[in-house]
MDAnalysis code that builds the backbone (N, CA, C; Angstrom):
import MDAnalysis as mda
import numpy as np

u = mda.Universe.empty(216, n_residues=72, atom_resindex=np.repeat(np.arange(72), 3), trajectory=True)
u.add_TopologyAttr("name", ["N", "CA", "C"] * 72)
u.add_TopologyAttr("resid", np.arange(1, 73))
u.add_TopologyAttr("resname", ["UNK", "UNK", "UNK", "UNK", "UNK", "UNK", "UNK", "UNK", "UNK", "UNK", "UNK", "UNK", "UNK", "UNK", "UNK", "UNK", "UNK", "UNK", "UNK", "UNK", "UNK", "UNK", "UNK", "UNK", "UNK", "UNK", "UNK", "UNK", "UNK", "UNK", "UNK", "UNK", "UNK", "UNK", "UNK", "UNK", "UNK", "UNK", "UNK", "UNK", "UNK", "UNK", "UNK", "UNK", "UNK", "UNK", "UNK", "UNK", "UNK", "UNK", "UNK", "UNK", "UNK", "UNK", "UNK", "UNK", "UNK", "UNK", "UNK", "UNK", "UNK", "UNK", "UNK", "UNK", "UNK", "UNK", "UNK", "UNK", "UNK", "UNK", "UNK", "UNK"])
u.atoms.positions = np.array([
    [-2.545, -5.956, 3.212],
    [-1.856, -4.779, 2.745],
    [-2.871, -3.632, 2.754],
    [-2.495, -2.517, 3.344],
    [-3.434, -1.409, 3.353],
    [-3.307, -0.590, 2.066],
    [-4.177, 0.382, 1.893],
    [-4.216, 1.142, 0.642],
    [-2.949, 1.936, 0.373],
    [-2.322, 2.454, 1.411],
    [-1.078, 3.204, 1.215],
    [0.017, 2.287, 0.683],
    [0.103, 1.095, 1.248],
    [1.086, 0.129, 0.752],
    [0.804, -0.245, -0.700],
    [-0.462, -0.386, -1.047],
    [-0.836, -0.696, -2.423],
    [-0.424, 0.426, -3.368],
    [-0.639, 1.657, -2.928],
    [-0.282, 2.813, -3.754],
    [1.225, 2.836, -4.013],
    [2.023, 2.638, -2.961],
    [3.479, 2.625, -3.139],
    [3.934, 1.430, -3.971],
    [3.258, 0.307, -3.839],
    [3.606, -0.855, -4.655],
    [3.358, -0.563, -6.128],
    [2.249, 0.091, -6.434],
    [1.971, 0.442, -7.825],
    [2.963, 1.467, -8.349],
    [3.293, 2.455, -7.539],
    [4.303, 3.442, -7.934],
    [5.613, 2.738, -8.271],
    [5.998, 1.826, -7.418],
    [7.251, 1.102, -7.633],
    [7.190, 0.264, -8.903],
    [6.132, -0.520, -9.063],
    [6.018, -1.404, -10.234],
    [5.873, -0.631, -11.534],
    [5.022, 0.378, -11.535],
    [4.685, 1.063, -12.788],
    [5.675, 2.148, -13.200],
    [6.392, 2.708, -12.231],
    [7.238, 3.833, -12.602],
    [8.681, 3.750, -12.127],
    [8.933, 3.253, -10.936],
    [10.277, 3.355, -10.368],
    [11.179, 2.169, -10.666],
    [10.641, 0.972, -10.700],
    [11.472, -0.227, -10.785],
    [12.427, -0.210, -11.972],
    [11.976, 0.200, -13.120],
    [12.828, 0.156, -14.307],
    [13.285, 1.547, -14.733],
    [13.078, 2.519, -13.862],
    [13.485, 3.883, -14.185],
    [14.971, 4.102, -13.954],
    [15.483, 5.111, -14.621],
    [16.868, 5.523, -14.423],
    [16.817, 6.971, -13.951],
    [17.383, 7.209, -12.791],
    [17.320, 8.541, -12.194],
    [18.737, 9.040, -11.979],
    [19.009, 10.219, -12.482],
    [20.371, 10.754, -12.431],
    [20.633, 11.570, -11.175],
    [19.572, 11.874, -10.423],
    [19.738, 12.654, -9.194],
    [18.518, 12.459, -8.312],
    [18.625, 12.900, -7.096],
    [17.480, 12.850, -6.171],
    [16.365, 13.740, -6.709],
    [16.731, 14.903, -7.244],
    [15.717, 15.800, -7.823],
    [14.975, 15.127, -8.972],
    [15.704, 14.380, -9.797],
    [15.086, 13.651, -10.902],
    [14.093, 12.620, -10.369],
    [14.471, 11.898, -9.332],
    [13.587, 10.921, -8.708],
    [12.354, 11.608, -8.126],
    [12.557, 12.709, -7.417],
    [11.427, 13.435, -6.825],
    [10.489, 13.964, -7.901],
    [11.031, 14.490, -8.989],
    [10.199, 14.989, -10.084],
    [9.371, 13.867, -10.703],
    [9.988, 12.699, -10.847],
    [9.291, 11.548, -11.410],
    [8.135, 11.128, -10.511],
    [8.390, 11.057, -9.220],
    [7.332, 10.675, -8.267],
    [6.234, 11.732, -8.249],
    [6.614, 13.009, -8.216],
    [5.616, 14.089, -8.216],
    [4.743, 14.032, -9.466],
    [5.355, 13.799, -10.622],
    [4.603, 13.738, -11.880],
    [3.646, 12.551, -11.868],
    [4.123, 11.402, -11.425],
    [3.275, 10.211, -11.374],
    [2.103, 10.431, -10.416],
    [2.382, 11.000, -9.259],
    [1.328, 11.237, -8.266],
    [0.302, 12.252, -8.775],
    [0.779, 13.270, -9.485],
    [-0.128, 14.295, -10.006],
    [-1.109, 13.714, -11.021],
    [-0.691, 12.670, -11.714],
    [-1.541, 12.069, -12.740],
    [-2.177, 10.760, -12.287],
    [-2.067, 10.471, -11.006],
    [-2.588, 9.231, -10.438],
    [-4.064, 9.037, -10.759],
    [-4.866, 10.080, -10.675],
    [-6.312, 9.966, -10.867],
    [-6.770, 10.241, -12.290],
    [-5.844, 10.362, -13.234],
    [-6.246, 10.590, -14.620],
    [-7.043, 9.411, -15.177],
    [-6.688, 8.214, -14.790],
    [-7.393, 7.010, -15.227],
    [-7.636, 6.138, -13.994],
    [-8.560, 6.543, -13.121],
    [-8.720, 5.858, -11.842],
    [-9.285, 4.449, -11.984],
    [-8.785, 3.569, -11.150],
    [-9.342, 2.225, -11.024],
    [-9.425, 1.920, -9.534],
    [-10.531, 1.348, -9.106],
    [-10.679, 1.073, -7.672],
    [-9.770, -0.067, -7.234],
    [-9.337, 0.014, -5.984],
    [-8.613, -1.113, -5.399],
    [-9.627, -2.202, -5.107],
    [-9.293, -3.398, -5.464],
    [-10.162, -4.521, -5.145],
    [-9.324, -5.566, -4.414],
    [-9.971, -6.242, -3.528],
    [-9.277, -7.258, -2.757],
    [-9.720, -8.637, -3.212],
    [-8.772, -9.533, -3.346],
    [-9.091, -10.908, -3.710],
    [-9.427, -11.731, -2.469],
    [-9.274, -11.134, -1.313],
    [-9.525, -11.831, -0.054],
    [-10.970, -11.563, 0.372],
    [-11.727, -12.603, 0.643],
    [-13.114, -12.402, 1.086],
    [-13.172, -11.655, 2.424],
    [-14.209, -10.860, 2.586],
    [-14.377, -10.078, 3.812],
    [-14.408, -10.966, 5.045],
    [-14.982, -12.146, 4.926],
    [-15.045, -13.055, 6.083],
    [-13.647, -13.451, 6.551],
    [-12.715, -13.651, 5.612],
    [-11.337, -13.986, 5.977],
    [-10.655, -12.813, 6.682],
    [-10.903, -11.612, 6.186],
    [-10.311, -10.418, 6.792],
    [-10.843, -10.232, 8.205],
    [-12.149, -10.375, 8.375],
    [-12.753, -10.206, 9.700],
    [-12.268, -11.279, 10.672],
    [-12.079, -12.495, 10.190],
    [-11.555, -13.566, 11.056],
    [-10.131, -13.232, 11.500],
    [-9.325, -12.691, 10.597],
    [-7.956, -12.317, 10.942],
    [-7.938, -11.183, 11.966],
    [-8.837, -10.240, 11.813],
    [-8.941, -9.137, 12.779],
    [-9.317, -9.690, 14.152],
    [-10.248, -10.613, 14.178],
    [-10.663, -11.202, 15.457],
    [-9.514, -11.959, 16.114],
    [-8.740, -12.731, 15.330],
    [-7.588, -13.448, 15.892],
    [-6.569, -12.462, 16.451],
    [-6.315, -11.388, 15.728],
    [-5.354, -10.386, 16.194],
    [-5.853, -9.722, 17.469],
    [-7.123, -9.418, 17.505],
    [-7.706, -8.791, 18.694],
    [-7.545, -9.701, 19.909],
    [-7.765, -10.997, 19.717],
    [-7.630, -11.963, 20.802],
    [-6.196, -11.999, 21.316],
    [-5.245, -12.067, 20.404],
    [-3.828, -12.109, 20.787],
    [-3.426, -10.821, 21.501],
    [-3.836, -9.679, 20.965],
    [-3.473, -8.407, 21.573],
    [-4.091, -8.245, 22.956],
    [-5.321, -8.698, 23.115],
    [-5.978, -8.610, 24.425],
    [-5.266, -9.476, 25.452],
    [-4.872, -10.673, 25.058],
    [-4.156, -11.557, 25.968],
    [-2.794, -10.976, 26.348],
    [-2.068, -10.432, 25.393],
    [-0.742, -9.898, 25.686],
    [-0.829, -8.619, 26.522],
    [-1.902, -7.876, 26.384],
    [-2.063, -6.638, 27.144],
    [-2.366, -6.920, 28.629],
    [-2.983, -8.060, 28.886],
    [-3.355, -8.364, 30.267],
    [-2.301, -9.194, 30.996],
    [-1.303, -9.690, 30.277],
    [-0.243, -10.512, 30.886],
    [1.096, -9.814, 30.798],
    [1.286, -8.814, 31.610],
    [2.551, -8.075, 31.594],
    [3.558, -8.733, 32.473],
])
């Protein structure tokens, strides 16, 4: 999951999932307010996946993509 997906997941879990919105404007205001205060109490994203696992996955993907690109 990339950082943008993580950000939207947190927005959904922390603010939207149990919210009640009476209009699109209400929803937009809620998202704008949450985003404006996103860095008030910052916490770094941390990954539970070891870097070696991520790099191995990248290498496997690169191998598959290279093979598919050369076999049209």
